[in-house]
C-alpha positions in Angstrom: 0.0 0.0 0.0 1.5 3.3 -1.0 1.5 6.3 1.3 -1.2 8.1 -0.6 -3.6 5.2 -0.3 -2.7 4.8 3.3 -3.5 8.5 4.0 -6.9 8.1 2.3 -7.7 5.0 4.3 -6.8 6.7 7.6 -8.9 9.7 6.6 -11.9 7.5 5.9 -11.5 5.6 9.2 -11.0 8.8 11.3 -13.9 10.5 9.5 -16.2 7.5 10.2 -15.2 7.5 13.9 -15.9 11.2 14.2 -19.3 10.9 12.6 -20.3 8.1 15.0 -19.0 9.8 18.1 -20.4 13.2 17.2 -23.7 12.0 18.7 -22.0 11.8 22.0 -19.6 14.7 21.7 -21.9 17.3 20.3 -25.3 16.4 21.7 -27.7 19.3 21.3 -30.9 19.3 23.4 -34.2 19.1 21.4 -37.9 19.5 22.0 -38.1 15.7 22.2 -35.9 15.5 25.3 -37.7 14.2 28.4 -41.0 13.5 26.6 -43.0 10.3 26.5 -45.6 9.1 24.0 -48.2 6.4 23.3 -48.8 5.3 19.7 -52.4 6.1 18.5 -51.9 5.4 14.7 -49.4 3.4 12.6 -49.5 3.7 8.8 -53.1 4.8 9.0 -54.3 2.1 11.4 -54.8 2.2 15.2 -52.6 -0.2 17.2 -54.0 -3.3 19.0 -55.7 -2.0 22.2 -54.3 -4.6 24.6 -50.7 -4.0 23.4 -49.7 -0.4 23.8 -46.7 0.9 22.0 -44.7 3.6 23.7 -41.8 5.9 22.8 -39.7 8.1 25.1 -36.7 10.4 24.7 -34.1 10.5 27.4 -33.6 14.0 28.6 -29.8 13.9 28.8 -28.2 11.4 26.5 -29.7 11.3 23.1 -31.4 8.0 23.6 -34.9 6.9 22.6 -36.8 3.8 23.6 -40.0 2.3 24.8 -42.1 -0.8 24.4 -43.1 -2.1 21.0 -46.2 -4.0 22.2 -44.2 -6.9 23.7 -40.5 -6.0 23.8 -38.6 -3.0 25.1 -36.3 -1.3 22.6 -33.8 1.5 22.9 -31.0 3.2 21.0 -29.3 6.4 20.1 -31.0 9.1 18.0 -30.0 12.4 16.6 -31.9 15.4 15.5 -29.8 16.5 12.5 -31.8 19.7 11.6 -35.1 21.0 13.1 -37.7 18.4 12.2 -35.2 15.9 10.8 -34.4 12.8 13.0 -32.0 9.9 12.5 -32.5 6.6 14.4 -30.3 3.9 13.0 -31.8 1.2 15.2 -30.7 -0.2 18.6 -31.3 -3.0 21.0 -34.4 -4.9 21.8 -35.3 -7.5 24.5 -36.3 -10.9 23.3 -39.6 -11.7 25.0 -41.8 -14.5 23.5 -45.0 -12.9 22.3 -47.7 -14.5 20.2 -50.5 -11.9 19.7 -48.8 -8.7 18.8 -46.0 -10.1 16.7 -47.1 -8.7 13.3 -47.8 -5.3 14.9 -44.5 -5.2 16.6 -42.6 -6.1 13.4 -44.4 -3.4 11.5 -43.6 -0.8 14.3 -39.9 -1.7 14.5 -39.5 -1.7 10.8 -41.3 1.7 10.6 -39.4 3.4 13.4 -36.1 2.0 12.0 -36.8 4.1 8.9 -37.9 7.4 10.5 -36.7 10.6 8.9 -38.8 13.5 10.1 -40.9 14.6 13.1 -43.2 17.4 14.2 -45.0 18.1 17.4 -48.5 19.6 17.2 -50.3 20.2 20.5 -50.2 16.9 22.4 -49.3 14.8 19.3 -46.0 13.7 17.9 -46.0 12.9 14.2 -43.0 10.8 13.0 -42.5 10.2 9.3 -40.5 8.1 6.9 -39.2 9.3 3.6 -42.4 8.0 1.9 -45.0 8.7 4.7 -44.8 11.9 6.7 -47.4 10.6 9.2 -46.3 7.0 9.5 -46.4 7.0 13.3 -48.7 9.3 15.4 -48.3 9.4 19.1 -50.1 11.2 22.0 -48.2 12.6 24.9 -48.3 10.7 28.1 -46.7 11.5 31.5 -43.1 10.5 31.7 -43.8 8.4 34.8 -45.7 6.0 32.6 -42.5 5.1 30.7 -40.0 2.6 32.0 -36.5 3.9 32.3 -35.4 2.2 29.0 -31.9 3.8 29.2 -31.2 1.6 32.2 -31.5 -1.6 30.1 
């Protein structure tokens, strides 16, 4: 490997590391911090009533998480610009659930592709690149959310 190629490779590696760690190094508070939500509509349909889906935003660390109807999920998120959110996915518990499996899969797939958000009154609208209102939540008290960041 010649020195020019080596410099390019080092530059790519360093750039990638800086991009990943920028979430932690340059965290900027957002309107989502410290809020908790319950899903009221997913891709135009209400969720199953006995399996509520929740979403919360940690007030200090840039983490989101909640319950997907059966399992708890959590991971890093970043608001890139006002109204533009990035959630590359995260971790999930592995509970055995029978009833809400299809709903949970749809939710996790949808939230894994989120791109935009807006808050209007007591509602949070989260959208993908193809559906600006893919997930609609209503605000709930934060004490109704488990501390998902302690997982």
